[in-house]
N, C-alpha and C positions, 0 to 999 in steps of 0.2 A: 716287389713283394717276395716273401720268402719262398713261396711255391714256385716262382719263376727262377729265382736265383739258384735254388737247389738243383734244378733240372736243366739249367741253361747251358745248351751245348755250344753257345757262342762265345763264352768267356775264354780268352786266351790265358796262358800261364802268366804272362806279364800283368794282365788285368787282375787276376786273382791275387797274385803276389802283392800287387800295389794297393789292394783294398785296405782301407783303414790305416794306411802307412803315411808317414810324413817325410817329405824330401824338400829341403830348403824352405820349409814352412808350408808347402803344399800338402793337401790332404785328399785322399780318395775315399769315396764311399759309394754305396749302391743307390740308384734311383728307384722309383716306384716300380719299374720293370725289372729290377734286379740286375741292372747293368751299371758299369763303373762310370763315375763322374768325378772330375777333378775340381777341387775348390782351392782358392788362393789364400795366401797368408793373411791373417787378420779377418777372414770371413767369419760371419756368424753362421756356423755350419748348420745348426739346427733350424734357424729361421730360413736360410737360403734353400735348404733341401725341402723343408715343409712346403714352401711356396713353389719351388720348381716342380715338385711332384704333382702339386695341384695343377700347374700349368701344363705339364706333360700329359696328364690324363685328360684335361680339357681339350687340348689340341687333338689327341687321339680320338676323342668322341665328338668332334665337330662343335665344341663350345668355344667361347672366347677366352683365351689364356692370358690376355694382355695385363690385366690387373695383377694376377699372380706372378707373371714374369717381371713386372716392374718391382714388386716387393722382393722377389728373389735377387734381382740385380742390385737393389738397395743394400741387401745383406752381403752380397759378393759382386761388386761391379765387374769383375773379370770372369764370371762364371760362363765358360765357353758355351756349354749346351743351352743355357738360357738365351744367349745371343743368337745361337743357331735356330732355335725354335721361333724366336721373335722374327728373324728374317724369313723363315719358312711360312709363318702365319701371315705376315704382312704381304708377302708374295712378290716375286719378280714376275709380274704379269706381262710385262713387255718382253717379248721373246727375241728381240733384236738388240736392244740397247743394254749398255753395261752400267749406265749411271743409276744411282739409287732412285727408287720411286716410293712415295708414301712413307718416308721415314726408314725404308729398308736400306741400310748402309752396309754394303759388303765389307768395307774396311773394318767395321766393328767385329765381324766374324774373322776376317782373314788375318788381321794383325795379331789376334789371339791364337789362331791356328798354328802360328810359327813357334809358339811356346814349347820349349823342350820338356815342360812339365806335364803336357797332356798325355793321356793314355792312348793306346793304339786305336781304339774306337773313335775318339775325338779327332785324332789326326786324319783318319779316313774320312770323317765328315768334312773336315777342313779342305782336303784335297778335292772331294766331290763338289763342294760348294764353290770352290774357285773355278772349276770347269764350267759350272752352270753360269756363274756371273760373267764369264768371258765369252759366253755364247756357244760353247762346245757342248751341245746338248746330248749328242750321242755318247760322248766320253763321260759326261756327267751321269747319265742314266746307268752306264756300265759301272761306274764307280759306286753309285748308290746301290746298285744290285749286288755288287761284291760285298758291300757293307751289310746288306740284309742277309747274305749267306753266312757272313762271319758272326752276325748277331741276329739269328732268326726270330727271336721274340722281341726285337726292338720295334715297338709300334710307331716310334717317331719316324724312322726311315721308311717303314711300310706305308705310313700315311702320306709321307712326302712323295714317295714313288707313285702311289695311287693317283695323286693329283696330277703328276707330270704325265703319266700314261693317258689320263683322260684328256688333258689339254692337247697332247701331241697325237691323239688318235691311235693308240696302241692297245686295244682291248685284249688281244690274245697274249701279249707280253705282260699285261696287268694280271691276267688270270694265272699265267705260268709262274710269275714271280711268287704268287701266294701258294700255288701248289708245291713249289720247291722248298718252302719253309714250313709246310703244314705238319711235318713229322715232329717238329719241336714243340707244338702246341698241345696242351692237355686240357680236358674239360675242367679239371680242378683249378686251373689258373684263373686268377681274378679277371684278367682282361681278355680271356678267350672269346666272349661274345663280341667284343669290338673287332677282333680278328675275323670272326665269322661274318660280320657285317660287310667288311671289305671283300672277303671271298665271295659272298653272295652277289654283290654288285658286279664284280668282275665276271662271274659266270653269266649273269643276266646280259651283260654287254656282248658276250659271246653266244647269246641266244640259247643258252642251256637253262631254260626257264624253270623246269621242275627241280633240278639240282639247286638252282639259285634260291627258289622258294623254300626248299628244305633247310638250307643253311640259315636263311633269314629268320625263319620261324624258330629254329633251334636257338639262335642268338637271343631272340625276344622272350623266349620262355625263361632264359637264365637272367636276362637283363632287359626289362621293357624299355629302358631309356637309351638303348643302343641306337643312336640316331642314324648311323649309316645303314644299319639293318632295316630300319623303318623306310629309309630312302630306297634301298634296294628292292624291298617288297612293293613299294609304290610303283617302281618301274615294272615289276612283274605283273601287277594289276593292270597297268597301262597297256601292256602288250598282249596279255593273255587272259584277261578276266572281263566280265561285264562291268559296266561303270558302277552299278550299285554296290558291287563287292568292294571296289577301290574306295568309294565314298565311305562305306561303313568302316573300313579299316582305318583310313586316315582320320576321320572324325572321332573314332573310338580311341585312337592313340594320341590325340592332339596334345594332351597334357605332357606327353613325353617328348614332343618335338617343338612345341611352340616357342620355347625360350632359347633354342639353339641358334647357331649362326646360319643354319639351313632352313630356318622357319619360313622365310619368304619363298624359297625354292620349293619346299614341300607344299606350301600353300598353292603354288603354281600347279603342282600335280593335282591337288584337290580341285582347283578351278577347272583344269582340263577334264577331270572325271565328271564334274557337274555339267560342263558344256556337252560332253559326249552323251550324257543322260538326257539332254534337252533342257536342263535347268539354267537357261541363259542368264536370268536375273541373278541367280546365286553366283554364277561364275563372275559376273561383273561386280557383284558386291565384294567378292574376295579381292578383285583388282582394286576396288576403291578403298579397301581397308588394309589388308595384309601387304599387298604389293606396293601400294602407295607409301605405306609406312616404311617399308624396306628401302624404297627408292629415295626417300627423304634423308637417309643416312649417307647418300652419295656413293654407296657401294656399286661399282660398275656392273657386277654380275646381276644386280636387280634389273638393269636395263634389259637384259636378255629375257628374263622371265616375263616382264611386263609387255615388251614389244611383241614377243612371240605369241603370247596369249591373244592380244588384240588382233594381230595380223591373221592368225588362224581363224578367229571368229569372223573377221571381215571376208576372208577368202571363202568362207562357208555361208556367206550371205547375211551376216548379222551386222547391223549398223551399230557400232559401239559408242559413237559420239565423238565429235571432234575435240571436246574438252578433255577427254582421256588421253588422246594422242598429244594434245598440247601440254599436258602435265609431263609426259615423257620428254618432249622437246625442251620444255623449260628447264628441266633438271639436268639434261645431258647434252644440250647443244654445245656446251663448252668442251665436249670431248672431240669435236671436229679438230683435226690436227694432232691429236694425241696418239691414235693408232696403237693402243696397247695390244690389241689383237684384231685381226681381220674379222673375227667372229663378232666383236662388239660393233665394228663399223657397219656390218650388214644389218644388225638389229637397230642401230640408229637410223639407217636408211629406211627401214620399215616405217618408222615414225614420220619421216620426211616425205614419203611417197604414198601414203595411204589414200583411200578413196575420197575422204571428206573434202568438200570444196573450200570452207573458210580458211583464210590465210594461205591459199594454195600458192600464190606467187612467191611469198616470203619463204615458204617451205621448199619450193623448188630451187630457190636461190641458195639456200643452205645445202640442199642435196648436191648441187653442182659444185659448191665449195668443198664438200666432203670428197667428191670424186677427184677434184683437182689436187686436193691435199694428199690423197692416196697416190696419185701419179708422182708427186714430188717425193713422197716418202720412198716409193719403190726405186727411184733413181739414186737415193742417198743412203740406203741401208741394205744390208745383206743379213740373212739369218732365217730362222724358221718362219717367223711372222711374215717376212717379205715373200718367202716362197709360197706360203698359203695365199697371200694377197694376190700375187701374180697369177697363180693357177686357178684361184677360186673366188676370193673375196672381191676383187675389183670387178670381175665379170658379173658377179651376182649384183653388185651395186649398179652397174651399167644397165642390167636387165630391169632392175626395179625402177630406175629413172625412165627408161623407155616405156615401161608400163604406166607410170604416172603422167607421162605426156601423151598418152593415147596411142603409142606405137606398139600395139599389142603383138603383131606378128614378129617384130624385132625382139620384143621382150620374151616371147615364147621361144624363139630360136636361141637366144642368148642363155636363158635359164635352162633349156634342155641340155646344153653342152656341159653343164656343171654336174659332176659326179662327186659330191662331197664325201661320201663314205669311202671312196677310192683315192682321194687326193690328200688324205691326212689332215683334213680340216679339224679333226678332233671332236670332242664332246660326245654326248650320249646318243643312242639310237632314237630315243624319244625326242630329244632336242632337234636332231637332224630331220625328223619327219616333217617339219614345217616346210622343207624345200619341195617335197612331193605334193603337199597340200597346195602350196602356192603355184606349182607347175600346173596342176589340175585347173586351178582358178584362171590363171593367165591363158592357158590353152583354150579354155571356154571363151574367154574374151576375144581370142584370135580366131575363133571358129575352126580350131584345129582338133578335129575329133580323134585322130590317131594318137596325138600326144596326150590329150585329156584322158582318153580311155586307158592308155598304157599307165599313166600315173595313178589313176584310180584303181586299176587292177592290182598294181603293186601294193597300194595301201590296203586293199581288201585282203590280200594274201598275208601282209605283215600284221594286220590287226583284225583277226577273224571275229572277235567278240565286240567290236566297236559299233555301237548303235549309230553314232555320227557317220562313220564311213559307210555303214549299210544304207543310210538314207541318201547318200550322194548317188547320182545317176550317170550311167554311161550316155554318151552323146549318140 
């Protein structure tokens, strides 16, 4: 947009000189963020850029960019930034392997990254992407961070970094990366609310709740459909507000998030709030509708939301019904052996080791297969995912299997040793709280008052407004 381009401190002299220029038939123009994009000879520039800009904004605001990306690539099959955003959206969720997953072919990005016709921004993207695809995550993060410093209003790299920080468990680095580019953002900029949404979430994950709430509300006043700001404020409500406040906010803003790619996850937040308020039936209704609908798409992240909700409810004494667990198992048992992330394996293990008796033998057989597959994986791979699996994921799954077979003392001992927030398992504070809830539950089963009381005390300190936590009793 013009307001960004005019004040963009990230454009280099070569970028500016190359805008609207032609070299060997290649053309440069600005994208929706006011940053330089290279188009190939023969491209339908107007069509390619119209759809790429739609895709870039969708990606930045947590909507699905794929239809627009495909139309942009039809108009310019060599449009480097379109291939890059496609690879980022489809995601390299397996943090050890270098082969493509789910249609994400790094060659489609890398072979174009070697083009001499790309501008400096695109070449930096190519170099960072190559490091990511070869498993050098620290170097990749550094390269993407350098790119964000060169182009501080580039929402594509900020969005990409945001996801990587979350997965890798680096909340302070997430926050600091946004602090470092805040000077370049002005309230008059079209996409300023999207920047504020990311900033808000990073602050929330660093437990700076009031500052986070202020940023999210500011974003939503300017742009009510800023999905990540809605999500950040949902986290603030989860940690620092009574449940009725979170319910009112999420239900009142539903029209602004229900069609986003985060709809299932934000529905999970809403279900948690209803469960906290004692509305068990409503929480299960959200599982049966929103979460099941999201799981039916096969998106692996939906497994986390669904299994986490049911497991929390069972750990707090609610019988959620074996048919709901079976729905998760039926949709995701094919993930045994995939090991995209240790985090996913743990949530699959919840479904295989829950309390309900029907199909217990077949579930435990699958649980043991998952553990055996994790053992094989750890001997054959190196990388971030393997490190998390060795330090945390495998032990968590061992503890859950011990629990399912009635060995509660062993389960309690094993799960107590896990410190997910210190071992880089990643993900959000709200998502990791399931480990404290399960430790309280398992310690009760093991008649271990010291561990149960310690887990509950921690939860009460972390969530002072939670009605659910206030109802749980010390032993």
